[in-house]
Z-matrix of the N, CA and C atoms (Angstrom, degrees):
N
C 1 1.436
C 2 1.506 1 110.52
N 3 1.288 2 119.99 1 134.23
C 4 1.459 3 123.08 2 173.12
C 5 1.492 4 108.76 3 -107.03
N 6 1.366 5 114.67 4 133.09
C 7 1.434 6 120.23 5 178.96
C 8 1.503 7 108.70 6 -103.57
N 9 1.332 8 113.99 7 173.06
C 10 1.460 9 119.42 8 174.00
C 11 1.481 10 112.25 9 -79.96
N 12 1.364 11 117.02 10 -11.02
C 13 1.437 12 121.99 11 177.82
C 14 1.534 13 109.88 12 -71.65
N 15 1.311 14 119.47 13 125.16
C 16 1.445 15 122.95 14 -172.57
C 17 1.539 16 113.26 15 -80.58
N 18 1.319 17 117.39 16 -3.03
C 19 1.487 18 119.48 17 -175.31
C 20 1.513 19 113.20 18 -74.70
N 21 1.339 20 115.01 19 122.09
C 22 1.476 21 119.13 20 178.00
C 23 1.504 22 111.05 21 -65.56
N 24 1.344 23 117.04 22 -36.78
C 25 1.464 24 119.78 23 178.88
C 26 1.504 25 109.84 24 -64.01
N 27 1.329 26 116.93 25 -46.42
C 28 1.476 27 119.42 26 177.99
C 29 1.511 28 110.68 27 -58.75
N 30 1.310 29 117.14 28 -40.62
C 31 1.489 30 119.80 29 179.51
C 32 1.496 31 110.60 30 -62.52
N 33 1.338 32 117.69 31 -42.99
C 34 1.486 33 118.98 32 178.74
C 35 1.527 34 111.85 33 -64.06
N 36 1.349 35 116.53 34 -36.13
C 37 1.465 36 119.35 35 174.75
C 38 1.521 37 109.41 36 -65.06
N 39 1.295 38 118.08 37 -47.99
C 40 1.471 39 119.61 38 -177.92
C 41 1.515 40 111.64 39 -60.90
N 42 1.313 41 116.38 40 -42.53
C 43 1.477 42 120.61 41 179.51
C 44 1.522 43 111.18 42 -60.42
N 45 1.334 44 117.11 43 -41.95
C 46 1.466 45 120.76 44 179.57
C 47 1.493 46 110.43 45 -67.59
N 48 1.308 47 118.25 46 -44.51
C 49 1.499 48 121.41 47 -179.51
C 50 1.533 49 109.24 48 -61.61
N 51 1.304 50 116.58 49 -34.66
C 52 1.499 51 119.85 50 178.76
C 53 1.521 52 111.39 51 -63.44
N 54 1.321 53 116.83 52 -22.78
C 55 1.484 54 119.44 53 -178.72
C 56 1.549 55 112.62 54 -86.21
N 57 1.301 56 117.99 55 -4.67
C 58 1.483 57 119.07 56 176.89
C 59 1.501 58 106.60 57 -74.44
N 60 1.313 59 118.12 58 123.72
C 61 1.455 60 120.36 59 -176.63
C 62 1.547 61 111.41 60 -73.08
N 63 1.319 62 115.75 61 154.35
C 64 1.473 63 120.32 62 174.30
C 65 1.518 64 108.49 63 -57.65
N 66 1.320 65 115.49 64 141.91
C 67 1.468 66 120.22 65 -178.85
C 68 1.488 67 114.19 66 86.65
N 69 1.323 68 117.57 67 2.78
C 70 1.475 69 120.94 68 177.73
C 71 1.528 70 109.25 69 -129.58
N 72 1.314 71 118.86 70 157.69
C 73 1.416 72 125.07 71 178.68
C 74 1.513 73 109.65 72 -130.85
N 75 1.325 74 116.05 73 156.07
C 76 1.458 75 123.72 74 172.50
C 77 1.503 76 108.21 75 -128.59
N 78 1.303 77 115.94 76 159.85
C 79 1.480 78 118.53 77 175.92
C 80 1.529 79 111.47 78 -94.31
N 81 1.324 80 116.16 79 158.86
C 82 1.444 81 121.39 80 177.79
C 83 1.554 82 111.49 81 -54.47
N 84 1.350 83 113.61 82 -46.45
C 85 1.458 84 119.35 83 178.04
C 86 1.518 85 113.20 84 -62.17
N 87 1.297 86 116.96 85 -42.20
C 88 1.488 87 121.12 86 178.27
C 89 1.509 88 109.27 87 -58.44
N 90 1.295 89 118.92 88 -46.85
C 91 1.468 90 121.93 89 178.59
C 92 1.505 91 110.61 90 -62.50
N 93 1.338 92 116.37 91 -43.29
C 94 1.478 93 118.44 92 178.19
C 95 1.517 94 113.95 93 -59.73
N 96 1.327 95 117.50 94 -41.27
C 97 1.456 96 122.10 95 178.52
C 98 1.532 97 110.80 96 -65.88
N 99 1.323 98 116.94 97 -43.22
C 100 1.469 99 119.64 98 -178.99
C 101 1.503 100 112.26 99 -68.37
N 102 1.323 101 118.60 100 -35.42
C 103 1.457 102 121.77 101 175.66
C 104 1.498 103 111.26 102 -68.88
N 105 1.341 104 114.55 103 -40.02
C 106 1.458 105 120.86 104 -179.12
C 107 1.519 106 112.26 105 86.35
N 108 1.322 107 115.66 106 138.27
C 109 1.437 108 121.19 107 179.46
C 110 1.506 109 114.59 108 64.81
N 111 1.314 110 116.04 109 31.70
C 112 1.416 111 120.99 110 -169.59
C 113 1.560 112 109.99 111 -148.31
N 114 1.274 113 118.46 112 137.89
C 115 1.456 114 120.82 113 177.70
C 116 1.519 115 109.38 114 -95.58
N 117 1.342 116 116.08 115 167.45
C 118 1.435 117 120.43 116 176.23
C 119 1.530 118 110.90 117 -63.48
N 120 1.283 119 117.02 118 -34.18
C 121 1.476 120 120.89 119 178.25
C 122 1.542 121 110.42 120 -63.52
N 123 1.321 122 114.85 121 -40.00
C 124 1.502 123 118.58 122 177.25
C 125 1.505 124 111.63 123 -63.04
N 126 1.372 125 115.02 124 -36.62
C 127 1.469 126 118.97 125 178.47
C 128 1.559 127 108.31 126 -64.02
N 129 1.333 128 116.09 127 -42.96
C 130 1.445 129 119.88 128 179.56
C 131 1.512 130 110.55 129 -60.03
N 132 1.332 131 118.70 130 -44.28
C 133 1.464 132 121.49 131 179.74
C 134 1.525 133 109.97 132 -63.56
N 135 1.327 134 117.99 133 -42.25
C 136 1.449 135 121.10 134 -179.94
C 137 1.533 136 109.84 135 -60.92
N 138 1.329 137 117.02 136 -46.94
C 139 1.494 138 120.24 137 -179.28
C 140 1.533 139 110.72 138 -65.81
N 141 1.324 140 116.19 139 -36.87
C 142 1.481 141 118.75 140 177.31
C 143 1.549 142 111.75 141 -62.29
N 144 1.344 143 116.59 142 -29.62
C 145 1.456 144 121.12 143 -179.77
C 146 1.497 145 111.97 144 -69.23
N 147 1.324 146 117.49 145 -15.38
C 148 1.513 147 119.92 146 -178.83
C 149 1.501 148 112.14 147 -58.88
N 150 1.318 149 118.19 148 -28.29
C 151 1.463 150 119.33 149 179.59
C 152 1.505 151 113.50 150 -65.00
N 153 1.342 152 117.76 151 -13.07
C 154 1.444 153 122.22 152 -177.78
C 155 1.534 154 113.30 153 -105.41
N 156 1.302 155 118.68 154 2.63
C 157 1.443 156 120.59 155 -178.50
C 158 1.544 157 110.34 156 -108.19
N 159 1.286 158 114.36 157 159.26
C 160 1.476 159 122.93 158 -175.49
C 161 1.561 160 112.15 159 -64.91
N 162 1.349 161 114.57 160 -52.48
C 163 1.450 162 119.61 161 -174.99
C 164 1.507 163 109.79 162 -98.40
N 165 1.331 164 117.00 163 118.63
C 166 1.433 165 120.77 164 -177.31
C 167 1.504 166 111.85 165 -109.18
N 168 1.329 167 117.99 166 42.29
C 169 1.464 168 121.37 167 -176.99
C 170 1.512 169 113.84 168 -79.96
N 171 1.314 170 120.37 169 -0.82
C 172 1.432 171 123.45 170 -179.33
C 173 1.560 172 109.47 171 -77.03
N 174 1.334 173 119.98 172 124.74
C 175 1.437 174 122.59 173 -178.98
C 176 1.541 175 113.79 174 -73.70
N 177 1.315 176 116.85 175 61.57
C 178 1.467 177 123.46 176 -176.46
C 179 1.522 178 114.73 177 -50.32
N 180 1.334 179 115.86 178 -29.50
C 181 1.434 180 121.00 179 -176.21
C 182 1.529 181 113.38 180 -63.21
N 183 1.304 182 115.93 181 -20.44
C 184 1.484 183 121.36 182 -175.77
C 185 1.552 184 111.07 183 -81.81
N 186 1.300 185 119.64 184 4.31
C 187 1.448 186 121.12 185 179.24
C 188 1.532 187 107.97 186 -113.49
N 189 1.316 188 114.25 187 123.76
C 190 1.484 189 121.47 188 -176.22
C 191 1.533 190 109.48 189 -130.97
N 192 1.298 191 115.92 190 -179.91
C 193 1.463 192 117.99 191 -178.21
C 194 1.549 193 112.35 192 -84.38
N 195 1.277 194 116.86 193 171.05
C 196 1.475 195 123.11 194 -174.62
C 197 1.527 196 114.02 195 -64.07
N 198 1.315 197 116.50 196 -14.98
C 199 1.462 198 121.09 197 -179.48
C 200 1.540 199 110.73 198 -93.98
N 201 1.341 200 116.02 199 4.71
C 202 1.465 201 119.51 200 -178.95
C 203 1.502 202 113.87 201 80.04
N 204 1.320 203 116.31 202 19.08
C 205 1.461 204 121.44 203 -175.97
C 206 1.509 205 112.84 204 -116.72
N 207 1.300 206 115.13 205 157.75
C 208 1.432 207 122.05 206 172.05
C 209 1.512 208 108.65 207 -76.54
N 210 1.333 209 116.92 208 131.65
C 211 1.444 210 121.27 209 -178.86
C 212 1.521 211 112.94 210 -89.67
N 213 1.311 212 118.19 211 -20.59
C 214 1.447 213 123.54 212 -179.28
C 215 1.535 214 109.67 213 -69.87
N 216 1.318 215 115.44 214 164.52
C 217 1.475 216 120.45 215 179.24
C 218 1.533 217 107.10 216 -128.40
N 219 1.294 218 115.33 217 166.13
C 220 1.478 219 123.98 218 173.39
C 221 1.517 220 111.02 219 62.95
N 222 1.353 221 114.04 220 -144.97
C 223 1.475 222 119.62 221 -175.48
C 224 1.511 223 113.97 222 -60.38
N 225 1.321 224 118.82 223 -31.78
C 226 1.457 225 121.97 224 176.01
C 227 1.505 226 112.48 225 -62.10
N 228 1.325 227 114.86 226 -42.38
C 229 1.488 228 119.92 227 178.09
C 230 1.537 229 110.48 228 -63.96
N 231 1.335 230 115.88 229 -43.51
C 232 1.463 231 119.39 230 179.55
C 233 1.499 232 110.90 231 -62.70
N 234 1.350 233 116.63 232 -39.92
C 235 1.474 234 119.77 233 178.51
C 236 1.533 235 111.21 234 -65.15
N 237 1.347 236 116.53 235 -43.79
C 238 1.428 237 118.61 236 179.78
C 239 1.518 238 112.23 237 -63.20
N 240 1.322 239 116.41 238 -41.41
C 241 1.469 240 119.09 239 178.26
C 242 1.571 241 111.22 240 -63.39
N 243 1.315 242 115.23 241 -43.73
C 244 1.462 243 117.81 242 178.17
C 245 1.483 244 113.54 243 -61.85
N 246 1.315 245 117.04 244 -40.97
C 247 1.458 246 120.92 245 178.16
C 248 1.530 247 111.12 246 -63.78
N 249 1.329 248 117.63 247 -42.25
C 250 1.458 249 120.88 248 178.14
C 251 1.524 250 110.94 249 -67.54
N 252 1.309 251 117.93 250 -41.64
C 253 1.453 252 118.70 251 178.65
C 254 1.504 253 111.25 252 -64.29
N 255 1.313 254 118.03 253 -34.86
C 256 1.478 255 121.86 254 175.45
C 257 1.503 256 111.39 255 -60.73
N 258 1.352 257 117.38 256 -26.68
C 259 1.472 258 122.44 257 178.40
C 260 1.505 259 113.29 258 -87.16
N 261 1.378 260 116.18 259 -0.20
C 262 1.435 261 121.37 260 179.34
C 263 1.505 262 115.58 261 93.00
N 264 1.287 263 117.53 262 6.67
C 265 1.463 264 121.73 263 176.75
C 266 1.537 265 109.57 264 -78.72
N 267 1.341 266 113.21 265 133.05
C 268 1.445 267 118.51 266 -177.99
C 269 1.531 268 111.67 267 -105.74
N 270 1.305 269 117.73 268 144.65
C 271 1.438 270 124.53 269 174.53
C 272 1.527 271 110.55 270 -106.80
N 273 1.325 272 117.59 271 145.80
C 274 1.423 273 118.53 272 176.69
C 275 1.524 274 110.25 273 -82.01
N 276 1.329 275 116.73 274 -177.22
C 277 1.493 276 119.87 275 -177.61
C 278 1.532 277 112.51 276 -61.90
N 279 1.303 278 117.39 277 -24.33
C 280 1.478 279 120.44 278 -179.61
C 281 1.566 280 111.49 279 -93.51
N 282 1.294 281 116.99 280 4.16
C 283 1.481 282 121.06 281 176.88
C 284 1.506 283 114.09 282 84.50
N 285 1.328 284 116.83 283 20.76
C 286 1.484 285 119.82 284 179.53
C 287 1.526 286 110.19 285 -105.18
N 288 1.289 287 114.98 286 154.79
C 289 1.496 288 123.16 287 176.21
C 290 1.509 289 107.33 288 -102.98
N 291 1.316 290 118.28 289 134.45
C 292 1.442 291 122.96 290 177.02
C 293 1.515 292 109.63 291 -74.16
N 294 1.333 293 116.31 292 104.86
C 295 1.464 294 120.37 293 -176.51
C 296 1.506 295 112.78 294 -66.76
N 297 1.328 296 118.62 295 -25.50
C 298 1.441 297 121.57 296 178.42
C 299 1.510 298 110.67 297 -64.62
N 300 1.372 299 114.80 298 -33.45
C 301 1.492 300 118.79 299 -179.68
C 302 1.528 301 111.94 300 -93.02
N 303 1.314 302 117.98 301 -41.56
C 304 1.455 303 120.17 302 -170.68
C 305 1.529 304 112.71 303 -106.44
N 306 1.353 305 117.93 304 -3.39
C 307 1.480 306 120.45 305 -179.36
C 308 1.498 307 112.00 306 -70.91
N 309 1.322 308 115.67 307 140.27
C 310 1.477 309 123.78 308 179.93
C 311 1.507 310 108.82 309 -80.35
N 312 1.294 311 116.05 310 129.22
C 313 1.462 312 121.82 311 178.06
C 314 1.543 313 106.13 312 -103.28
N 315 1.323 314 115.13 313 95.08
C 316 1.483 315 120.12 314 -177.39
C 317 1.497 316 110.75 315 -75.05
């Protein structure tokens, strides 16, 4: 997918996130390490920028924090959880995803 965002780093992040299969999640830090030269925070900023681009085909919902939790709040968090549950991902009673079961092994 090509976005209107001119950032090569953002594009590398988006391309990698697109390769996470449905039913699996990755952490911000995991994506940062795989992309190289990038922190988990930078991955979060890149994914947040998707709301400003024309094509939103990147499955941003598949990226969560290192504790297996959704980092977003409010309606965005509810949307992310619903999208993940639609893919078969289960949350425990505390709202965490078991990374051993649902974590993406790149």
